[in-house]
Backbone as numpy.savetxt, mean C-alpha at the origin, in Angstrom:
# Nx Ny Nz CAx CAy CAz Cx Cy Cz
-16.65 0.24 -12.59 -16.68 -0.50 -11.34 -17.59 0.26 -10.38
-18.48 -0.46 -9.74 -19.39 0.19 -8.81 -18.65 0.73 -7.59
-19.25 1.73 -6.99 -18.61 2.46 -5.89 -18.22 1.55 -4.72
-19.10 0.64 -4.31 -18.79 -0.23 -3.18 -17.66 -1.20 -3.51
-17.62 -1.69 -4.73 -16.54 -2.58 -5.17 -15.21 -1.83 -5.18
-15.22 -0.61 -5.71 -14.01 0.20 -5.75 -13.48 0.45 -4.34
-14.37 0.78 -3.41 -13.97 1.03 -2.03 -13.37 -0.24 -1.41
-13.95 -1.39 -1.69 -13.43 -2.65 -1.16 -12.05 -2.96 -1.71
-11.84 -2.68 -2.99 -10.52 -2.90 -3.61 -9.48 -1.99 -2.98
-9.84 -0.73 -2.79 -8.90 0.22 -2.19 -8.56 -0.17 -0.76
-9.56 -0.63 0.01 -9.30 -1.07 1.39 -8.41 -2.30 1.41
-8.66 -3.25 0.52 -7.84 -4.47 0.46 -6.39 -4.13 0.11
-6.20 -3.21 -0.83 -4.85 -2.78 -1.19 -4.17 -2.15 0.02
-4.89 -1.26 0.72 -4.33 -0.59 1.89 -3.99 -1.57 3.00
-4.85 -2.55 3.22 -4.58 -3.57 4.24 -3.33 -4.36 3.90
-3.21 -4.72 2.63 -2.03 -5.48 2.17 -0.77 -4.64 2.34
-0.85 -3.38 1.96 0.29 -2.48 2.09 0.72 -2.35 3.56
-0.25 -2.17 4.45 0.04 -2.04 5.88 0.71 -3.31 6.41
0.18 -4.47 6.02 0.75 -5.74 6.47 2.21 -5.87 6.02
2.48 -5.52 4.77 3.85 -5.61 4.25 4.77 -4.57 4.90
4.23 -3.39 5.20 5.03 -2.37 5.89 5.38 -2.84 7.30
4.41 -3.43 7.99 4.69 -3.97 9.33 5.73 -5.08 9.26
5.62 -5.92 8.25 6.59 -6.99 8.07 8.00 -6.41 7.88
8.09 -5.28 7.22 9.37 -4.60 7.02 9.85 -3.95 8.31
8.92 -3.73 9.24 9.27 -3.19 10.55 9.47 -1.69 10.58
8.71 -0.95 9.77 8.87 0.50 9.74 7.53 1.19 10.02
7.63 2.36 10.61 6.45 3.18 10.89 5.99 3.86 9.59
4.81 4.46 9.64 4.35 5.24 8.49 5.31 6.39 8.20
5.80 7.03 9.25 6.75 8.13 9.06 8.00 7.67 8.34
8.59 6.58 8.79 9.81 6.05 8.17 9.53 5.61 6.74
8.39 4.96 6.54 8.03 4.50 5.20 7.88 5.69 4.26
7.25 6.74 4.74 7.08 7.95 3.93 8.44 8.52 3.53
9.35 8.58 4.48 10.70 9.09 4.16 11.38 8.22 3.11
11.31 6.92 3.29 11.96 6.00 2.34 11.35 6.06 0.95
10.03 6.23 0.89 9.35 6.21 -0.41 9.31 7.56 -1.10
9.53 8.63 -0.33 9.42 9.97 -0.90 7.99 10.45 -1.03
7.07 9.76 -0.36 5.66 10.15 -0.37 5.32 10.76 1.00
4.30 11.57 1.05 3.93 12.24 2.30 3.28 11.24 3.26
3.54 11.41 4.56 3.01 10.51 5.58 1.49 10.47 5.57
0.84 11.60 5.38 -0.62 11.60 5.38 -1.17 10.84 4.16
-0.44 10.88 3.06 -0.83 10.12 1.87 -0.71 8.62 2.15
0.38 8.21 2.79 0.57 6.79 3.14 -0.59 6.33 4.02
-0.95 7.13 5.02 -2.07 6.79 5.89 -3.38 6.68 5.13
-3.62 7.60 4.22 -4.85 7.58 3.43 -4.91 6.34 2.54
-3.78 5.95 1.96 -3.74 4.75 1.13 -4.03 3.52 1.99
-3.40 3.44 3.15 -3.61 2.29 4.03 -5.05 2.20 4.54
-5.73 3.32 4.65 -7.13 3.32 5.07 -8.09 3.09 3.90
-7.56 2.99 2.69 -8.39 2.76 1.51 -9.09 3.99 1.01
-8.56 5.15 1.32 -9.19 6.41 0.93 -8.72 6.94 -0.42
-7.68 6.33 -0.99 -7.10 6.83 -2.24 -7.15 5.78 -3.34
-7.44 6.24 -4.53 -7.30 5.43 -5.73 -5.96 5.85 -6.33
-4.90 5.14 -5.95 -3.56 5.62 -6.27 -3.13 5.31 -7.69
-2.15 6.06 -8.16 -1.65 5.89 -9.52 -0.72 4.69 -9.61
-0.57 4.19 -10.80 0.34 3.07 -11.05 1.77 3.43 -10.67
2.17 4.64 -10.92 3.52 5.10 -10.55 3.73 4.96 -9.05
2.73 5.34 -8.25 2.86 5.22 -6.81 2.79 3.77 -6.33
2.05 2.92 -7.04 2.05 1.49 -6.71 3.47 0.95 -6.84
4.14 1.29 -7.93 5.52 0.82 -8.15 6.44 1.40 -7.09
6.30 2.66 -6.79 7.13 3.31 -5.77 6.97 2.64 -4.41
5.73 2.36 -4.03 5.44 1.69 -2.76 6.02 0.28 -2.75
5.84 -0.45 -3.84 6.38 -1.81 -3.93 7.89 -1.81 -3.80
8.55 -0.90 -4.47 10.02 -0.82 -4.36 10.44 -0.55 -2.92
9.74 0.32 -2.24 10.06 0.63 -0.85 9.81 -0.57 0.04
8.75 -1.33 -0.26 8.43 -2.54 0.51 9.32 -3.73 0.13
10.11 -3.56 -0.94 11.01 -4.61 -1.43 10.24 -5.85 -1.88
9.12 -5.60 -2.58 8.30 -6.67 -3.16 7.95 -6.28 -4.58
7.59 -7.24 -5.42 7.11 -6.88 -6.75 5.74 -6.19 -6.64
5.42 -5.29 -7.55 4.12 -4.60 -7.49 2.93 -5.55 -7.38
3.00 -6.69 -8.03 1.90 -7.65 -7.97 1.62 -8.14 -6.56
2.63 -8.11 -5.68 2.44 -8.55 -4.30 1.43 -7.68 -3.56
1.26 -6.45 -4.01 0.31 -5.54 -3.37 -1.12 -5.86 -3.78
-1.29 -6.66 -4.82 -2.61 -6.99 -5.32 -3.04 -8.40 -4.94
-2.17 -9.13 -4.29 -2.49 -10.49 -3.87 -3.35 -10.48 -2.63
-3.97 -11.61 -2.37 -4.73 -11.77 -1.12 -3.76 -11.67 0.03
-4.26 -11.42 1.22 -3.41 -11.27 2.41 -2.84 -12.62 2.84
-1.88 -13.10 2.07 -1.17 -14.33 2.40 0.30 -14.00 2.49
1.09 -14.81 3.14 2.52 -14.50 3.30 3.23 -14.31 1.97
4.13 -13.34 1.95 4.96 -13.10 0.77 6.29 -13.77 1.01
6.74 -14.61 0.05 7.98 -15.39 0.17 9.13 -14.55 0.40
């Protein structure tokens, strides 16, 4: 995957994650505590700076109370 495409995918994932976290009504700090991930890592993911592991995708999805696939969908409402 070319570098610009990879960066766009990471940003889209981060945007989707941020939107779902806001929908849950929690700060990055609270989300980090709930997920067991570091706050700076959560921020980096939301800014599209990280190519995260599948294990962390599942961990984030569980914390957001959505299926992992919801993090890969377009920015549309989650049922």
